[in-house]
N, C-alpha and C positions, 0 to 999 in steps of 0.2 A: 905323155904330149906333151907339148911345151909351148906358155904362151909367151908374147912380149910383154903383157900388159896386166898387171895386177888384179886378180880377183877378190871379191871381197865376199865374207859369210858373215854373218848374224847370229850369232847362238844368245847373244842375250835380248834383242828384238831392240835395241838400242838406235838402230838405223831407222828400224823400221817404223818407231817413233817420230825420229827426226823427218822422216819422207811421207810421213802420214800414209803408211800404207794398212794401216791397221782396219779390220772387218768391222762394220757398223755393230755396235753393243746389240745381242739378242741374236746375232747369226749363227749358225751352228758350229762354226769354226770360227768363233770371234776371238780364240786365243792365239792362232796362228795368222799372221801377216799374209797377206797376197803376196803369189809370187809377180815379181816385177821385175827384169832386166833393165840393168841403166848402163847406155856407152858414154862414159866421161872421158872429157881430152884431157890434156896433161896441165892445162887452166885451170882447171875442173868445173869445167862449163857441161852441161848433159847435152850430149849430143842426141840421142834417143834415148828413148824409153821402151818397152813393151809391156802390158798389161798381161802377162800370159796366162792366167787363169786356167780352164781347163784345156787351153789349145797350145800343146805343146806339141806338136805336127809341125814339122817344119821350125821349129822356134829358132835351132841351132844356127840351120840354113840361113834364117834370115840376118840374124845378127852378123854371124861373120862376115857374110853379102857387104851389109852397111858398113863393117868395121872395115871392110878391104874398099868398101867406097871413100872413107871416109879419111882412111888413112894413103889413101893412092896418091902420086904426087900430082899439083896441078899442069 
């Protein structure tokens, strides 16, 4: 599959710290950041944010639909 936009991976969790998506201290998965998807426009503006959590069903379809809406010609 090919995308017309970049994807970001965060193996060292530096972006998780920057975007404050870390779990609270004492949480059983505190060392693992929450799963959040962002749609960021070319100017760097966050256009959509999705806190996925355990609700993965339909997530990809929702993101792709929003991406299509955001990139549609006016």
